[in-house]
C-alpha positions as CSV (number, residue, x, y, z in Angstrom):
1,M,0.0,0.0,0.0
2,A,1.2,3.5,-0.7
3,R,-0.1,4.9,2.6
4,S,-0.5,3.0,6.0
5,V,-4.1,2.3,7.5
6,A,-3.2,5.1,10.2
7,E,-2.4,7.8,7.4
8,L,-5.8,6.8,5.4
9,V,-7.7,7.0,8.7
10,A,-6.2,10.3,9.6
11,H,-6.7,11.7,6.1
12,I,-10.4,10.4,5.6
13,S,-11.6,11.6,9.0
14,E,-10.4,15.1,8.2
15,A,-13.2,15.2,5.5
16,M,-16.0,13.3,7.2
17,T,-17.0,11.5,10.3
18,L,-16.0,8.0,10.4
19,L,-18.6,5.7,12.4
20,P,-18.3,2.1,13.7
21,G,-19.1,-0.2,10.7
22,D,-17.5,2.2,8.1
23,V,-15.6,0.5,5.5
24,I,-12.3,2.1,4.0
25,L,-11.6,0.1,0.6
26,T,-7.7,0.2,0.0
27,G,-7.6,-1.4,-3.4
28,T,-6.5,-4.6,-4.8
29,P,-4.3,-7.2,-3.3
30,A,-1.1,-8.1,-5.3
31,G,-1.4,-10.8,-7.7
32,V,-5.2,-10.1,-8.6
33,G,-5.6,-9.5,-12.4
34,P,-8.1,-7.9,-14.4
35,L,-11.8,-9.0,-14.5
36,N,-12.9,-10.9,-17.3
37,I,-16.4,-11.4,-18.9
38,G,-18.0,-14.4,-17.2
39,D,-16.1,-14.0,-13.9
40,E,-18.0,-13.7,-10.7
41,V,-17.3,-11.0,-8.1
42,A,-18.7,-11.9,-4.7
43,V,-18.8,-9.9,-1.3
44,S,-19.6,-11.3,1.9
45,V,-20.5,-9.6,5.2
46,E,-20.8,-11.7,8.1
47,G,-24.2,-11.7,9.8
48,I,-25.8,-10.2,6.3
49,G,-25.0,-12.3,3.5
50,T,-23.2,-12.5,0.1
51,L,-23.8,-10.5,-3.0
52,A,-22.4,-12.1,-6.2
53,N,-22.6,-10.5,-9.7
54,K,-21.1,-11.7,-13.0
55,V,-18.9,-9.7,-15.2
56,V,-20.8,-8.7,-18.5
57,K,-20.0,-7.0,-21.6
58,R,-21.4,-3.5,-21.6
């Protein structure tokens, strides 16, 4: 990461109030390649469930 988590939190909190449960997205981990048509992207939140979407051509 180009900045530490502490730096990101400090910078973001200058512009807005961060509340419990807020999520700060920091980008893609190393080794992850581009998405291709037909790939599925899923995001899971414990206690809530999973949202999955397929990558489609526009």
